[in-house]
C-alpha angles and dihedrals in degrees: 000000000000130000125226126188119204131188107217131191110205126208109188128198094036121154095247132014118249141154121207136171118232122217091255090062097255123121132230120204120190110199131193092210122090119237094253127120092352093295092130090048093053092048090048093053090050093049092051093047089053093047094051095035094238137119120279086239089063090061118083129179100219098179139008099033087155095038137076092236112065137180108218128190118206122193102206125194 
């Protein structure tokens, strides 16, 4: 199992949910959910798990849980 660390800029309240990697290696996540009561973080974890084909339990927000810029660790199979 390998560990991948991602720097993600989150944009809540988007029309559609998406996750894309920019040329500089950072990621941009557009989320439908508002940043209230952790809903955006939950959606982000699910989106990353789907992108990397792993369980949501394998995705951990290491830093920036209350910020738009997050450091996320993914344990990939």
